[in-house]
N, C-alpha and C positions, 0 to 999 in steps of 0.2 A: 504493500500499500504506500502510496506517495501523498500524504496528507498535506493540504494547504489550507490557509485561512484567507477568506475573501471578504473584504469589507466594502460596502457601498453606502456612501453618505452624501445628502444633498437636499435640495428643495424638492418636495414631493410633486410628482406629476403621474399621469396615467402611463402605464406600461413599463416601469422601471424593472420590476421583477420578472415580467415576461421576456424582456429583451436579455437580461443577464441570464436567465435560466435557459433560453433558447441558445445563446451563444455556448453555454456550458454543455448542453446536450449535444450540439453539433461537434464539440471537441471531445466527446466521450467522457466528460469530467462528471463524476457521480457525486451529487450532494448527500453527505452523510448526516448533516444536521444544519438547521437553519433557524435564525431568530431575526425577526423584523419588527420594527416599531415605527410609528409616526408620532412625533412630538412637536406640537405648535407648527405644523406644516413642513416639518424636516423629516426626510426618510432616512432610516438607519437600518442596515441589514448586515448580518454577519453570518457567514457560512463556514462549515468545515466540509471540505470536499476531498475527493480522492482523484488525482489526475494520473493514475497509473496507466490508463489506456490512452492518454493524450500523446500523440506521436510528435508534438512540437517540443521544442526546448522550453524550459521554465520561463526564461527571460521573453521569449516570443509571445507566449500565452499572456504573461503579465502585461506586456506592452499593448497587445490587442485589447485586453480588459480595460486598460487605461484610456485607450482610444475610444472604445465603446462608451465609457463613462463620459468623456468629453462631448461625444455626439449627443448624449441624452441629458447633459447638464448635471451630472453627479461625479464624484470622485470614487473610483474603483481602484482598490489595491489588493494585490495577492502576495502573501508571504509564505514561505515554507513553515510548517508547523513548528519545527524545532527552533527556528529563529524567533517566531512569535512567542513561544514559551520562554525562551531566554529573556526576551525584552520585558515580559510581564511577570517575572518572578518577584516574589516578595522578600 
């Protein structure tokens, strides 16, 4: 398994989740866990996903997600799980 953490943050609008999930499905990236909230009009989503079947390099997928976010007005970041965990240790 190649777990990654994907975050999506920005002003809420129609179709954010649909576009992100469609992209992930096309890349064969499986969503293992997902949390999504909208607070005062701001969309916030965090996913744990498995990119084991994704044939692209990590950096390419991360860049494509960032570009997708730019096109829909949100910020999308993908991090390797181990890096995310190290950054958020107490």
